[in-house]
C-alpha positions as CSV (number, residue, x, y, z in Angstrom):
1,X,-29.4,14.9,21.4
2,X,-26.0,13.2,21.5
3,X,-25.6,10.0,23.5
4,X,-22.8,10.7,25.9
5,X,-22.4,7.1,27.2
6,X,-18.7,6.3,27.5
7,X,-19.2,2.8,26.2
8,X,-20.2,1.4,22.8
9,X,-23.6,-0.1,22.6
10,X,-23.0,-3.9,23.1
11,X,-23.6,-6.1,20.1
12,X,-25.5,-9.4,20.8
13,X,-23.4,-12.5,20.3
14,X,-23.9,-16.3,20.5
15,X,-22.7,-17.6,23.9
16,X,-19.1,-19.0,23.8
17,X,-20.0,-22.5,24.8
18,X,-22.7,-22.6,22.1
19,X,-20.8,-21.0,19.2
20,X,-17.6,-22.9,19.6
21,X,-19.5,-26.0,18.2
22,X,-21.2,-24.3,15.2
23,X,-20.2,-22.2,12.2
24,X,-23.1,-19.7,12.5
25,X,-22.1,-16.0,12.8
26,X,-20.8,-15.1,16.2
27,X,-21.9,-11.4,16.3
28,X,-25.7,-11.1,15.7
29,X,-25.8,-7.4,14.6
30,X,-27.6,-4.4,15.9
31,X,-31.4,-3.9,16.1
32,X,-32.7,-0.5,14.8
33,X,-32.9,0.8,18.4
34,X,-29.3,-0.3,19.1
35,X,-28.0,1.2,15.9
36,X,-29.6,4.6,16.5
37,X,-28.5,4.6,20.1
38,X,-24.9,4.0,19.0
39,X,-25.1,6.4,16.1
40,X,-26.2,9.1,18.6
41,X,-22.7,8.8,20.2
42,X,-21.1,10.4,17.2
43,X,-20.2,14.1,17.7
44,X,-20.2,14.9,14.0
45,X,-16.8,16.5,14.3
46,X,-16.1,19.3,11.8
47,X,-12.6,18.1,10.9
48,X,-13.8,14.4,10.6
49,X,-10.6,12.6,11.9
50,X,-12.3,9.2,11.4
51,X,-12.5,9.7,7.7
52,X,-8.7,10.1,7.5
53,X,-8.4,6.6,9.1
54,X,-10.5,5.0,6.4
55,X,-8.5,3.6,3.4
56,X,-11.6,3.9,1.1
57,X,-12.6,7.4,2.4
58,X,-16.1,6.6,3.6
59,X,-17.8,9.8,4.8
60,X,-18.4,8.4,8.2
61,X,-20.2,11.2,10.0
62,X,-22.6,11.6,7.1
63,X,-23.8,8.0,7.0
64,X,-24.0,7.9,10.8
65,X,-26.1,11.1,10.8
66,X,-28.6,9.3,8.5
67,X,-28.8,6.4,10.9
68,X,-29.7,8.8,13.7
69,X,-32.5,10.2,11.4
70,X,-33.7,6.8,10.6
71,X,-32.9,7.0,6.9
72,X,-30.9,3.8,6.7
73,X,-31.1,3.4,3.0
74,X,-29.5,6.9,2.6
75,X,-26.8,5.8,5.0
76,X,-26.1,2.8,2.8
77,X,-25.9,5.0,-0.3
78,X,-23.4,7.3,1.3
79,X,-21.2,4.3,2.2
80,X,-21.3,2.8,-1.2
81,X,-20.2,6.0,-2.9
82,X,-16.7,4.9,-2.0
83,X,-17.0,1.3,-0.7
84,X,-18.1,-1.7,-2.8
85,X,-18.2,-4.1,0.2
86,X,-19.9,-2.5,3.2
87,X,-21.3,-5.6,4.7
88,X,-17.9,-7.3,4.5
89,X,-16.0,-4.3,5.9
90,X,-18.5,-3.9,8.8
91,X,-17.6,-7.4,9.9
92,X,-13.9,-8.0,9.3
93,X,-12.1,-4.7,9.0
94,X,-9.8,-3.7,11.9
95,X,-11.7,-0.5,12.7
96,X,-9.9,-0.3,16.1
97,X,-6.6,0.5,14.3
98,X,-8.1,2.6,11.5
99,X,-11.2,4.8,11.6
100,X,-12.1,4.2,15.2
101,X,-8.6,4.9,16.3
102,X,-9.1,8.5,15.1
103,X,-12.5,8.9,16.8
104,X,-12.5,11.9,19.2
105,X,-14.8,9.9,21.6
106,X,-12.0,7.4,21.9
107,X,-9.6,9.8,23.5
108,X,-11.2,9.4,27.0
109,X,-13.9,6.8,26.4
110,X,-14.7,4.1,23.8
111,X,-14.8,5.2,20.2
112,X,-18.0,5.2,18.3
113,X,-18.8,1.7,16.9
114,X,-18.2,2.7,13.3
115,X,-17.8,-0.8,12.0
116,X,-20.9,-2.0,13.7
117,X,-22.9,0.8,12.2
118,X,-21.5,0.2,8.7
119,X,-22.6,-3.5,9.1
120,X,-26.1,-2.4,10.3
121,X,-26.6,-0.1,7.3
122,X,-25.4,-2.7,4.8
123,X,-27.5,-5.5,6.4
124,X,-30.6,-3.3,6.5
125,X,-30.2,-2.6,2.8
126,X,-29.8,-6.3,2.0
127,X,-32.9,-7.2,4.1
128,X,-35.2,-4.4,3.0
129,X,-34.3,-3.3,-0.5
130,X,-35.1,-5.3,-3.6
131,X,-34.0,-2.6,-6.0
132,X,-31.0,-3.5,-8.2
133,X,-28.1,-1.1,-8.5
134,X,-28.6,1.3,-11.4
135,X,-26.3,0.4,-14.3
136,X,-24.4,3.5,-15.6
137,X,-24.2,4.5,-19.2
138,X,-21.2,2.8,-20.9
139,X,-18.3,5.0,-21.6
140,X,-16.8,2.8,-24.3
141,X,-13.7,1.5,-22.4
142,X,-12.8,-2.0,-21.3
143,X,-10.8,-3.0,-18.3
144,X,-9.7,-6.4,-17.1
145,X,-9.4,-7.3,-13.4
146,X,-7.4,-10.5,-12.4
147,X,-8.6,-11.8,-9.1
148,X,-12.0,-11.4,-7.3
149,X,-10.7,-10.7,-3.8
150,X,-11.3,-7.4,-2.0
151,X,-8.9,-5.3,-4.1
152,X,-10.2,-6.7,-7.4
153,X,-13.8,-6.4,-6.5
154,X,-13.3,-2.8,-5.3
155,X,-11.5,-1.8,-8.4
156,X,-14.1,-3.4,-10.6
157,X,-17.0,-1.8,-8.7
158,X,-15.4,1.7,-8.8
159,X,-14.8,1.5,-12.5
160,X,-18.3,0.0,-13.3
161,X,-19.9,3.0,-11.5
162,X,-18.0,5.2,-14.0
163,X,-19.4,3.3,-17.0
164,X,-16.5,1.0,-17.8
165,X,-17.0,-2.5,-19.2
166,X,-15.2,-4.5,-16.6
167,X,-14.4,-8.2,-16.8
168,X,-13.1,-10.0,-13.7
169,X,-11.1,-13.2,-14.1
170,X,-11.1,-15.6,-11.1
171,X,-9.1,-18.8,-10.8
172,X,-11.5,-20.5,-8.4
173,X,-15.0,-21.8,-9.2
174,X,-16.5,-19.1,-6.9
175,X,-15.8,-15.4,-6.8
176,X,-14.7,-13.7,-3.6
177,X,-11.1,-14.6,-3.1
178,X,-9.9,-14.6,0.5
179,X,-13.4,-13.5,1.6
180,X,-14.6,-16.9,0.5
181,X,-11.7,-19.3,1.2
182,X,-9.9,-17.5,4.0
183,X,-12.3,-16.0,6.5
184,X,-14.6,-18.5,8.3
185,X,-18.4,-18.5,8.1
186,X,-18.7,-17.6,11.7
187,X,-17.0,-14.3,11.1
188,X,-18.1,-13.6,7.5
189,X,-21.1,-15.6,6.2
190,X,-20.5,-16.5,2.6
191,X,-24.1,-15.5,1.6
192,X,-23.2,-12.0,2.6
193,X,-20.1,-12.0,0.3
194,X,-22.1,-13.4,-2.6
195,X,-24.9,-10.8,-2.2
196,X,-22.3,-8.0,-2.3
197,X,-20.9,-9.6,-5.5
198,X,-24.4,-9.7,-7.0
199,X,-24.6,-5.9,-6.4
200,X,-21.5,-5.6,-8.6
201,X,-22.9,-7.8,-11.3
202,X,-26.0,-5.6,-11.3
203,X,-23.7,-2.7,-12.2
204,X,-22.6,-4.7,-15.2
205,X,-19.4,-6.3,-13.9
206,X,-18.8,-9.6,-15.8
207,X,-17.2,-12.2,-13.5
208,X,-15.6,-15.3,-15.2
209,X,-14.6,-18.1,-12.8
210,X,-12.2,-21.1,-13.4
211,X,-9.9,-18.7,-15.2
212,X,-6.3,-19.3,-14.1
213,X,-4.7,-16.3,-15.7
214,X,-1.1,-16.8,-16.7
215,X,-2.1,-20.3,-17.9
216,X,-5.4,-19.7,-19.9
217,X,-4.5,-16.1,-20.9
218,X,-1.5,-13.8,-20.2
219,X,-1.7,-10.1,-19.3
220,X,-0.3,-9.3,-22.7
221,X,-3.0,-11.3,-24.4
222,X,-5.6,-9.4,-22.5
223,X,-4.1,-6.1,-23.6
224,X,-3.9,-7.3,-27.2
225,X,-7.5,-8.5,-27.1
226,X,-9.1,-5.1,-26.4
227,X,-8.8,-4.6,-22.7
228,X,-7.2,-1.2,-22.4
229,X,-6.0,-1.6,-18.8
230,X,-5.4,-4.6,-16.5
231,X,-5.6,-4.6,-12.7
232,X,-3.8,-7.5,-10.9
233,X,-5.4,-8.4,-7.6
234,X,-4.3,-12.0,-7.2
235,X,-3.7,-11.9,-3.5
236,X,-1.1,-13.8,-1.5
237,X,-2.2,-17.4,-1.6
238,X,1.2,-19.1,-1.4
239,X,1.7,-20.3,2.3
240,X,4.9,-19.9,4.2
241,X,6.3,-22.7,6.2
242,X,8.9,-22.7,9.0
243,X,11.4,-25.2,7.3
244,X,11.5,-27.4,10.4
245,X,11.8,-31.2,10.5
246,X,8.4,-33.0,10.2
247,X,6.5,-30.4,8.2
248,X,5.7,-33.1,5.6
249,X,4.0,-35.4,8.1
250,X,0.3,-36.4,7.8
251,X,-1.6,-33.9,9.9
252,X,0.4,-30.8,9.1
253,X,-1.5,-28.1,7.3
254,X,-0.9,-24.6,6.1
255,X,-3.6,-22.4,7.5
256,X,-4.4,-21.6,3.9
257,X,-5.2,-25.2,3.0
258,X,-7.0,-25.9,6.3
259,X,-9.3,-22.8,5.9
260,X,-9.9,-23.3,2.2
261,X,-11.1,-26.9,2.8
262,X,-13.4,-25.6,5.5
263,X,-14.7,-22.4,4.0
264,X,-14.8,-22.9,0.3
265,X,-15.1,-26.7,0.2
266,X,-17.5,-26.8,3.2
267,X,-15.6,-29.6,5.1
268,X,-17.7,-28.8,8.2
269,X,-20.9,-29.9,6.5
270,X,-21.7,-33.7,6.5
271,X,-23.2,-33.5,3.0
272,X,-19.9,-32.4,1.5
273,X,-17.3,-35.0,0.8
274,X,-14.3,-32.8,1.5
275,X,-11.1,-34.6,2.7
276,X,-9.9,-33.2,6.0
277,X,-8.6,-34.7,9.2
278,X,-11.1,-34.1,12.1
279,X,-8.5,-33.2,14.7
280,X,-8.6,-34.0,18.4
281,X,-5.5,-32.1,19.7
282,X,-4.4,-29.1,17.6
283,X,-1.5,-26.7,17.7
284,X,-1.8,-23.5,15.6
285,X,1.6,-21.8,15.0
286,X,1.2,-18.0,14.6
287,X,-0.4,-14.9,16.1
288,X,-2.4,-13.2,13.4
289,X,-6.0,-13.2,12.5
290,X,-5.5,-16.2,10.3
291,X,-4.1,-18.2,13.3
292,X,-7.2,-17.2,15.3
293,X,-9.5,-18.3,12.4
294,X,-7.7,-21.7,12.1
295,X,-7.8,-22.3,15.9
296,X,-11.5,-21.4,16.2
297,X,-12.4,-23.5,13.2
298,X,-10.6,-26.5,14.6
299,X,-12.7,-26.3,17.7
300,X,-15.8,-26.2,15.6
301,X,-14.7,-29.3,13.8
302,X,-14.8,-31.1,17.1
303,X,-11.2,-30.8,18.5
304,X,-10.9,-31.5,22.2
305,X,-8.1,-29.1,22.7
306,X,-6.6,-26.3,20.6
307,X,-3.6,-24.1,21.5
308,X,-2.0,-21.1,19.8
309,X,1.8,-21.3,19.8
310,X,3.4,-17.9,19.4
311,X,7.0,-16.9,19.7
312,X,6.4,-13.4,21.2
313,X,4.1,-12.2,24.0
314,X,0.4,-11.5,23.6
315,X,1.2,-7.8,23.5
316,X,3.0,-8.3,20.2
317,X,0.3,-10.4,18.6
318,X,-0.9,-8.9,15.3
319,X,-4.4,-10.4,15.5
320,X,-7.3,-8.1,16.3
321,X,-8.2,-7.8,20.0
322,X,-11.7,-8.9,19.3
323,X,-10.4,-12.1,17.6
324,X,-8.1,-12.9,20.5
325,X,-10.9,-12.2,23.0
326,X,-13.4,-14.5,21.1
327,X,-10.8,-17.3,20.8
328,X,-10.1,-17.2,24.6
329,X,-13.8,-17.2,25.4
330,X,-14.3,-20.3,23.1
331,X,-11.6,-22.3,24.9
332,X,-8.5,-21.8,22.8
333,X,-5.3,-22.0,24.9
334,X,-2.5,-19.5,24.4
335,X,1.1,-20.6,24.7
336,X,3.1,-17.4,24.4
337,X,6.9,-17.1,24.1
338,X,7.0,-20.6,22.6
339,X,8.4,-21.6,19.2
340,X,8.3,-24.9,17.3
341,X,11.5,-26.6,16.3
342,X,10.3,-30.0,15.1
343,X,7.0,-31.9,14.3
344,X,7.1,-35.4,15.7
345,X,5.6,-38.4,13.9
346,X,4.9,-42.1,14.4
347,X,6.0,-45.0,12.2
348,X,3.1,-44.4,9.8
349,X,4.0,-40.7,9.2
350,X,1.2,-39.3,11.4
351,X,1.7,-36.3,13.7
352,X,2.0,-37.2,17.4
353,X,3.6,-34.1,18.9
354,X,5.2,-30.7,18.4
355,X,8.6,-30.0,20.0
356,X,9.0,-26.4,21.0
357,X,11.5,-24.2,22.8
358,X,10.8,-21.4,25.3
359,X,11.6,-17.9,24.0
360,X,12.6,-14.6,25.6
361,X,12.3,-11.1,24.1
362,X,15.3,-9.0,23.3
363,X,15.8,-5.7,21.4
364,X,13.3,-4.5,18.9
365,X,13.7,-5.7,15.3
366,X,12.8,-4.0,12.0
367,X,9.1,-4.3,12.7
368,X,9.5,-2.4,16.0
369,X,8.6,-5.5,18.0
370,X,11.1,-7.1,20.4
371,X,13.1,-9.8,18.8
372,X,12.5,-13.3,20.3
373,X,15.4,-15.6,21.1
374,X,15.4,-19.2,22.2
375,X,16.3,-20.2,25.7
376,X,19.0,-22.9,25.6
377,X,17.9,-26.3,26.9
378,X,14.2,-25.3,27.3
379,X,12.8,-27.9,24.8
380,X,9.4,-29.5,25.6
381,X,6.8,-31.4,23.7
382,X,3.1,-30.7,23.1
383,X,0.9,-33.7,22.5
384,X,-1.0,-33.0,19.3
385,X,-2.3,-34.9,16.2
386,X,-2.6,-31.8,14.0
387,X,-0.3,-28.8,13.4
388,X,-1.5,-25.8,11.5
389,X,1.1,-23.3,10.2
390,X,-0.2,-19.8,10.1
391,X,2.9,-17.6,9.7
392,X,1.8,-15.7,6.6
393,X,1.6,-16.1,2.8
394,X,3.4,-14.8,-0.2
395,X,2.0,-13.9,-3.6
396,X,1.6,-16.6,-6.2
397,X,4.4,-16.1,-8.8
398,X,2.4,-17.2,-11.9
399,X,1.3,-13.8,-13.1
400,X,4.7,-12.1,-12.6
401,X,6.5,-15.0,-14.3
402,X,4.3,-14.8,-17.3
403,X,4.3,-11.1,-17.7
404,X,7.4,-9.5,-19.2
405,X,8.2,-6.1,-17.8
406,X,6.4,-6.6,-14.5
407,X,8.8,-6.1,-11.7
408,X,8.6,-7.6,-8.3
409,X,10.7,-7.2,-5.1
410,X,12.7,-9.8,-3.2
411,X,9.5,-11.1,-1.5
412,X,7.8,-11.7,-4.8
413,X,5.5,-8.7,-4.4
414,X,4.6,-6.6,-7.5
415,X,6.3,-3.2,-7.5
416,X,3.9,-0.3,-7.9
417,X,3.6,3.5,-7.5
418,X,1.8,3.7,-4.2
419,X,-0.3,6.7,-5.3
420,X,-1.6,5.3,-8.5
421,X,-0.9,1.5,-8.1
422,X,0.7,1.6,-11.5
423,X,3.2,-1.2,-12.1
424,X,6.4,-1.1,-14.2
425,X,4.4,-2.3,-17.2
426,X,2.3,0.2,-19.2
427,X,-1.4,0.1,-18.6
428,X,-1.1,-2.6,-15.9
429,X,-1.9,-1.8,-12.3
430,X,-1.9,-3.9,-9.1
431,X,-3.0,-3.9,-5.5
432,X,-3.8,-5.8,-2.4
433,X,-1.8,-8.7,-1.1
434,X,-0.1,-9.2,-4.4
435,X,1.6,-5.9,-3.7
436,X,1.9,-5.8,0.1
437,X,2.0,-9.4,1.0
438,X,-0.7,-10.6,3.5
439,X,-2.5,-7.6,4.9
440,X,-6.0,-6.5,5.7
441,X,-9.2,-6.5,3.6
442,X,-9.7,-2.8,3.9
443,X,-6.1,-1.9,2.8
444,X,-6.6,-4.1,-0.2
445,X,-9.8,-2.3,-1.0
446,X,-8.1,1.1,-0.6
447,X,-5.5,0.0,-3.2
448,X,-8.2,-1.2,-5.6
449,X,-10.0,2.2,-5.3
450,X,-6.8,4.2,-5.9
451,X,-6.0,2.0,-9.0
452,X,-9.5,2.6,-10.3
453,X,-9.1,6.3,-10.0
454,X,-5.7,6.1,-11.8
455,X,-7.1,3.9,-14.6
456,X,-10.0,6.3,-15.1
457,X,-7.7,9.2,-15.3
458,X,-5.4,7.4,-17.8
459,X,-8.2,6.3,-20.1
460,X,-10.1,9.6,-20.0
461,X,-6.9,11.2,-21.0
462,X,-7.0,9.1,-24.2
463,X,-10.4,10.6,-25.0
464,X,-9.2,14.2,-24.7
């Protein structure tokens, strides 16, 4: 019988005044009873609007129905028909603006907690199943994937399930891309990421780390050496800065560097000798999920005060509502309609303050958000010792500069056909942040899946 409660089944969490001083996962997950209670809220709509909101086309009502029945392993199998990273997606995807935004229950009440249920099914499988994924019969074709972030892993997994010999080349010493270096442990435990990657290895995916492609090997060399297609999923790891005075001072970080030192290099653990400033007073510039991650991580490193400095109002912030809510609960201060103009330093080159101006919103710009403009004479200073710039990233230019025939746009993003993810170079495909600029994990996964389908069609065509 359907559960007609207007509200989602709450998910247990660590208390804010406890979690803001540790890096353990904030959300603790559903019990079986909670998951089945929430799954019973699904109306199993005939036209399945939620599926249309999922970039990787998970058959959402089908897997939820299996949770209601108590067949959690079958629910997991349904999810993994189209998604290679269900435990990741269940934690970090913005379901509220995708699948859950299409949920019929959400018209008058809260939508079904699709992301929470996806996480439950994936976690149940990890905790209760010891069976390795069944490796398909080889089809005789080889594909190379550059980058082991969400788009690359998704492309690799989709192709491996079809029998392709897939080799993934990763520049870092650990596979996972932004899932490992960008998203903090308290939102996405790294053990979860690695266990999902092990599932891909069991399918036969060969992952080679410490491979800086464009330096060690070029795309053309891969194609010459027997790989019949190449997928580029190198992300957007080149941080943007504001170009203001003082950005070179000691204590100014890009969010990319700050989070990499914490997440991948374990700076929050005493047994790791990772260089990082343990901040006391922190300003994080930006309003996206990365800004929230940086601010919440700074608190956990022991900062006494952390503030978000954002040039628009909270209504325009691109961060997930959940991340904003958690940051506020944990003690992060929000300074809206403020914009930095200068980082202040002492005689030794250390940060001592951030000069800002007040802003006001004018007419909408190209993004549809109201354009902020500075109020003349409104300058003021925030007393800080650390400034973290979280205003976005751009794709690393190494691959496109070493690949003749690979076109990019003015922002340095690789140009592709949006349906097939084919680039301007024959047999080369691309997806994720390398194509879009910084975006969401699930959109990158959707691109990886579309590319895999196109690569499969192209190579099967050679066999006919």
